[in-house]
N, C-alpha and C positions, 0 to 999 in steps of 0.2 A: 542674485540671480534673478534674471526677469522672468516674469510668469509667460505661460505658453496656453494657447487652446490645444489642449490634447485632444487628439481627434480621436484616439481609442475610448476615452472617457465619454466624450459624446455619443458615440456610439452604443457604449456600454450601459447607460443610464437605466436604470432599472430593468435590465434586459435580463434573460436566463441563460443566453448562449453567448459565447464569447469568439467563435471562430467560424470560418467559411471556408471551402474548398479553394486550393490553390493549384495553379499549373504545373503538379508534380507528375511527371511521368512515370508509368509501371515499370519497374525493372525486374528481372529475372528471379527466380526464388534462391534464396541464400544456399551456398554451398553446404552440403551436409558434413556434419563433424565427422572426421576419418575415424574410425575404429582402432583400438590398439592391435597390433598384430602380434600373436602369441609367439613367445619365445621357447624355442625347442632347447632344451638341457643336452649337451653331448654325451653320447652312449658310449660307456667303454667297452673295449672289444673283449669278448669271451669266448668260449669255445664254441658257443652256437650263437650266431648273432640274430638277435631279436629285435625288428625294427620298432621304433615308438610311435605309436599313432595318437595325434592330438587332433582333438576334437574343437574345431573353432566354435566360440561360443557368441550368440545374438543377444548376451545380456547388454541392455543401454546403459551406457555411461552415465553415473550418477550428474545431475545437470540441473543448476538452479538458474530458473528462469522467472523473471518478475513480469507480469501481465499486468498492465494497467489500462482500463477500459475508460474511454471519453466518449462525450458528445459532441461532435465538431471537430474539424479536420484542420490543422494549422494553414494559415493563409499565405505566409512566406516566412522562410527561414535563413534570413540574412540578419546578422546580429546589429547591423546600423539601420533596418528598416524595420525590424519587429516591431509590432504594437500591443499585441493581445500576448495574455498568459500562456495558452495552449502553444503558441511559437517560443516564448521565451523558455518554456519547461523543455522542448527539445535542446534548444541552443547551451541551457545550463549544462545538460548531461554531456554535450559535446565540447564545450569550450571553457577556459579559465580564465577571468578577466584579471585586471590588475591586484584587485583586492577581493575579498568574500565576505559576507555578512552571514552570520549563523542564525539560527532559530531563535536565539534570546537577542538579537539586533547587535550583537557584537561585532566589531572589524576585526577580521584574521587576515593572515597572509594566504595569498594564493600566487597568481603569476609573479608578484613582487613577494621578495622575500621579507624586506625590510621598507619602510617610508618615512618620510620625515619633513616636518614643516620647517621652514627657515624661520630665524628669529622674527623678523619681520611678518611673519605668518603670510605671505603671496607667493612663495615658490615652495612646490612640494616636490622632494626628490623620491622617486622609485628604485630599488636595487632589484631589478630582474633576476630570477630565480636561475643559477648557473646550473648548466646542464638539461634544462628543461627541451623537451622535444616535441614536434607535431606527431601525430599518430602514422606519419609515414617515417618517421625516424630523422626528418629534418630538423635543425635547432630553431629555438625561439629567441628573440632577442628583443632589445629595446625597441629595433627597428618596426617590428611586427605591432607593437602597441601604438606607436608613433602614427603608423599607418591606419590603424583602426580610430584613432581619435581623428586624423586629418580626413577620412572619408566619411565620418560623423556629421562633419561640417563643412563639405566640399558641396558648394553650390549646385555643382553638375553632376550630383548623385542625386536622383528623384527619391521623393517618398520617404523621406527621412524624418519620422516624426518625431524623434525626440532630441533634436538638434539643439534645441535652446536649452537643453539640461546642461550643456557644455558654456552657456554665455558668461560664465565668470572667467574663463579662459582669456587671457589678452587675446584680442584680434578675431574672436570667434564670432561676436554677433555681425563684426563688419564681413567677415566672409559669408556667414548664412544669409544676409540679405542682399548679397550680390545677385542680379538678374540673370540666372543661367543663358537666357535667349539673347542676351545683348553684349555681355561682359567677355572681355577678349582673355585667351590662355595666359597672356603676359601680366594683365591684372590680377588673376587669380594667383599667379605664381608669387607676384609682387605682395599680396596680401599673406598668403602662406608663410611667408619670410619672416611675418612680423607675429605669425601665430605662436601662441606662448608655449606649446608643446615641442620637445625637442629630444630625439635620441642621442645624448652625448657621446656615448659609446654602447658596445655591446650589452652593456649589462646596466645603464645608466640611463633612465628617463627623468625629464624635468617637465613639470608643469606650472608654467607662470601665470597669475591671476592678475585680473585688474585690481584687485583690494583683496586684504586678508580675509579669507572666510574660513573658518575650521570644520566645517563639514562636509569638505570636499572628498574627503576619504570615503566617504558614503556614496558619493557619485562614482567615484572609482570601482566601486564593487559591482555596477550596474552591467547590463549587458551590451551597452554601446561601447564599451573596451574589450568586448571579446575579438580576439585577433582573427579576423576572416583571413585566409590564405591569398595574399594577393596575386600568386601564380593563377589561381583559379579564378579570381573575380576578373583579371585581365584576359582570361581566356573567353570569357561571356559574360560581361558585367551585368547583364539584366537576370541572368537565368543560370548562373553557377551553382546557386544553391538548391537547385530542383534534384540534383543527381547524388546520389552516395558519394562519389569520389570526389565532389567538391569540398566536401567538410572534412579538411585536414586539420582537425583541430588539436588542441592540446587539455580536453578535459578528462575525466574518467573512463568516458565510453565514446566510441566512434559508429558512425551510422551504416549499417550493411546494406540495408534495403529501404527504398522509399515506395508504397504502393498508394498512389493518389486515393483519399478518401477512405483508406481502408487499415492500414498498418506501417508503422514506422518500428524497424528492428535496430536495436544497438548491441554492440558486442565491446568488451574489454578493450581500452587502449593500452596495448602492451608496451608503450612508452610512457604511460602515465607516471608523473613524477613522484606521487605518493605509492606508486605499487600498485599492482593489480586488485581490481575491485573484488568483492567477494562473490558479485552476483556473475553469472556466466553469460547471461542474456538479458534485455530488458524489451517486451515488445508493447508498444503503445498502440492500442487496438480501437478503431472508432468506429461508432455505432449513429445511426439515423436521429434516436431520439433515447431516451432515458428508461422507457419500457423495454426496449430492446438490450440496453444495456444491464438494466436490473436482472432480466432474464438469463442473460450471459453469466451473470454473477452466480445466479440461482443455481445454475449447470455447470458451474466450477470451470468455466471458459476464462474467465479473469480472476484475478488476485485482488485486484482493487477496483472498485467501481467509484470512478472520481469525480468531484464536482456536481454533485446529485442538487436536485432542486426542491423547493418546499414542496411540490405537487408528489415528490417521493416519499414525503415523511410517512404518510398514513400507509402506503404500501410497506415501508419498512415494519411499522410498529404493529402491523397485523402478522407480521412471521418472527416468531421468538428467535429464530436462528439471526436472521438479518438484524434483529433490533439488538442483539449481544455483539453484534460485529459492526455496527454504525460508530461513526467518530464525528463528534463535533466539535469544532473549535471556532473561536473568536477569528473574523476576517478583517483586514486593514482595508474595509470600505464603510464610509459615511454616507448615509440618504438623509435628503431634507428637501425644503420647498424654499427657494430662495426668493427674496423681495428685492423690487427693484427698487431701492431706497431714493430715487430721484423722482419716481411717480408718486402722486397723491394716490391714497392717503397713507401710503407706506413710507413717506418721506419723514412722518411723524413716529417717533420712536414708542409713544404709547399704544398707538394701533399695532404696531409689530408687536409688542409685550401681548396685548390682546389676542392676536391671533395664534401666537406661540402658546399661551396658557389655553387656548380653545382646541389643541391638537390632542386627541386620545391618543399618545402614543403606543399604550398596551393592546388597545383595539388594532390600531394598524399594523402592529408587529402579528398580531394574531391572526387578522383577516386578510391583510394585504401581503405582508411577507411571508404568510403560511406559517408562522411561528419560528422561520429560520432567521434569526436576528434577536437583537436586544434592543429594548428601547431605550434613548439617551436622550439628554439635553447639551451633550458637549460634542465637540467638533472631533479633536484629535481621539482615535480609538484606542482601545486596550492593547497592550504589548507594544506600544510605540513610546520610547523612552521620553519621559516627562507628561505622560497621559495622566489625566486627574479624573478617573472614571467616577469616584466616589462623590466628587464635588458638583454641586447644581451648575449648571451654564446658563441656557435661556430659559425663560421661564417653562416651567414644565406644565402639565395639565391640571387646569383649576378654574371651572367653569365661573366660580362666583368672582375670582380675581380678575378673569377674562373682562366680564362686564364692567369692573370697578376700574380697570384702566382706562376705559373709555369714558363712562360717564363721569369720571372724577377730570375728565381734562379736555372738556369742550365738546363730548357727542352725547351728552344727556339728551332725552325727550323731555318735552315740556310736562308731561305728566309722570316724569320719573320721582321715585321719592325713596329714601332710606331703605325702606321695608320691601319695596318692588324696584329696584332700578331698571329702568329701560334706555333703549340706545336709540338714538334718532338717525335712522337709515340715511335720511337725506344729508346731514351733517357728513357722515361718513362717505356718500358718495357712491359710485357704482365700484363694485370689486367684481373683477374678473379673471377666472383661471385659464390660462391659453396653453394648451398641451399637445404633443404629438400624436395624432389620433390613431387609438387601439383601443380594444376592448380592456386591455389589462391597465392602459393608462387612465381610461375613463374609471375603473375599480379605483384608481389611486387617488384621485382627485376626488371623488366621491365620498372618500371616508372624510376628507376636510371640510368638505361642503355641508355634509349630514351633522359634523360636531358643530360647526359654525352657524349654521340655521338655528340648532337647537337652544344655542346659547344666547345669539345675538337678535335672533328673529329678523336677519336681514338678506334680502336675495343676494345670492351670487350666480353669476353668470358662466357657465363651461362654453369656452370656446376651443373647440377640436380642430386642428388645421393639418394641411399635409406635412409629413415629415420633413420634407427638403424646405418647405417654405418657414417651419419651426426653425430649423437650423441657420437660415437666413436671418431670423427675426434675432437670433440670440447673438449674431454677429455684430450689433450695432447695439450701444446702451441707449440710443433713443428710440429702438425699436422691440428692446426687450420685455417681454409683459410684465405686469404688477408682481406676478407670481409665477415661478417656475418650477421645474424639477431639477433636483441638484444632485450630484454624487460625486464622490472622490475616492479614487483608489492610490495606495501610496506606492511610489514607484521604490522607495527605500525606506527602512525603519527609522526615521528622524525627523523630530518636529519641524526643521526647517523645510522638508517637503510638503509639511501640511499647511505652513503658516506662510512663509515666505514667498512660495511658489503660488499660492494661492489668493492671498487676502491683502498683499501690500497695493498701494496705489497703482492702478494701470497693469495688474496682473489678470489673473481670470476673474476675479472679482470684479472688473473693473467694468464688464458688460452688464451688472447689478447697480451700478453707480455708486459702489463703496468706496470710500477712501478716508482714512482716518491717520494724520500725521503722526499722531503719538505712537499710534501702533507701529507705524512704519519705524519711527526711532527706536524703539524697543527690540524691533526684529532686527534692526541693522547691527544693534549691540551685541545682541544674541548670537548672530551669525558669525561675528568677529571675536567673540570671547573664548580664548584657549582653553579655560578650564570647564571641563565637561559640566560639573556641577553648578557652576556659576551662570553657565548658559543655558542650562535647562529650568534653570528659576527665572531666567529673564523670557524664555519661551512661554513658560505657565503665565506669567505676568500678562505677556501679551496676548494668551488665549483668553483670559479673564478679560482683558481690556474687549477684545473682539466680541466675545459674548454678552457683554454689557450691552453694546451696541444692536445685539438682537437682529443681524443683518439676514437671518433665517430662520424658519420653522425646523430645527434638528430634530429628528426623528428617530434615529438608531443607526447600530451598526450590524452589519450582515455579520451571517454565521456560515462556515465551510461543513459542508455535510459529504463524508465518503462512507465507502464500507470496504472493510480490510479482513482478509483471511488471518486467522489466528496463528497461522506456520510463517507470516511474513514478520521478520524480526528486525527492530532498530528505528522503525518510522516513528511508532507513537512515542518514543523517547525523545523525537526532535520535531515535535510539531511545533509551530509557530504561528504569529499572526500575519506574517508575510506570506505564508503558504496559501496559494489561489486553487491549485488542482488536486492536491492530496495531502494529508499530514505528513511532515517530514520532508517536503519538497525542496527547502532551503537547508536541510541537513546535509548529514556528509554522507552522501549515498553510496559512495565507496565502500562504507561499512555495513550497509544493508545486506541482509541475508534470507536464505529461506531454509526454515527448517524441514529437511525431506522426510523425517521420520513422520511428519504428522500430515503430510499432504493428502488429497483424495487420490482415490484409484486413477482417476481422469487425469492427473495432472502430468504435462507433457514429458517423454522421456525421450533423450538424443542418443 
């Protein structure tokens, strides 16, 4: 699979908020749940007929609602255009893709009951679940999944951020690279005739790949396969997703109401193939900032305060109740500072080793990441199959070794001695860190500068630039700065997503000038190896080779922070590294529950 410049990650880099307000119109309040009408038992006639009087009760019906508080409203709720986790969270509740990946990273059945690779490994056949229906009762067939994959790669559909995720499919790259302004409908139709996704019949979908790759079942678990309703899309191609009635999905819940910037309400899909979820309602409630969200949680207005930031840790720590209800878990996000290995002095491996050894990761995690992370010298984070968290990756913090890497390899000053090694700054040349101008980014780069100055005693220039200009610089390896911020968030829990998509020649890392043919060869073997154990061993060898090249100062992996009320059941048992909003997000949400015997008196009653 070819790499891609992921727009979402460019915006995400070291950010604390992942979503913005989108053009979603306000809808009327949801219809109240009807009360049960009392049943009158027939009265047997007697000598004296006494009428039976039944007094109606206003006792609320027991109702299980999960209220999840967020900072930042989803931007767009279109499966083939979604790029941020707040968007994907809503879509995961509303649609079932071809396959599912659980909190442990295992592939499980979903819209497809079974899946099978051909002997050659280049054709994947999905058997679509018989009798599966949308939330309006209409059948879901192989045609619906064919439409989803066609729409993701159709050049006439704008803003498809993840289309290159499908580039392993026969004809996908050609379609995606057609110019929608100049291409004719006939040309698009011709290319779609060669596209490797075919609905053979109502329950059979085949995906033909350019070459055998064994990880594609993980791609089939992503949101790009969620079956948007073609009837709704055709009615309003650009805005169908902004109305509740537009989402006629096949997931455990359906959208009842959308209130722009404030709330999304979901209720059970009565036609869901797994049966009715235990929860009667999910409310996604959005706040302006984490201060407002924390206050809402304290006042029992939400049951989960999701995706909190490092600035909230101190507030939680000062409150015994909040501290007992916090949930911290590893996140599939790696942070670092990437070298442009094509530019001096970082075209020298020894210089890269020196600067990696000069990074005090413990201090960075504590002071810059606010203790909401874990220091690491490796690329693949914990929770991803094949991760080698306990193994040393790029050189770790070691001031003496950092100086030694330089003085032993041509950068020693004339007065450098074995007892007092000294770096010749002139030989090292100018070191400049260019970054998108902001107070937070200033703090981040200062951490490296302070450490490197103390160790090498060489000046480092800081160059803040306009955010738009910074993005332009990164678009061309010739203009990519010497050192830049780097972050990667996993799309699915497989090492291919971390290595093949990012580090092969011409992929995302191309902007940093990195290319290693031996690494590419290992990756190609790993991508095609049908035996999972053997493929993971190959990916591990490839990661080890990558880290020997020290293409980055790898700093650490982020952590997720949430608050969960003790009466919310099931989530904690299914927390995983793929969760981005709240623990258990990727688990079996249809089994989650509320213990009504433990809720506060202010808990909603319907």
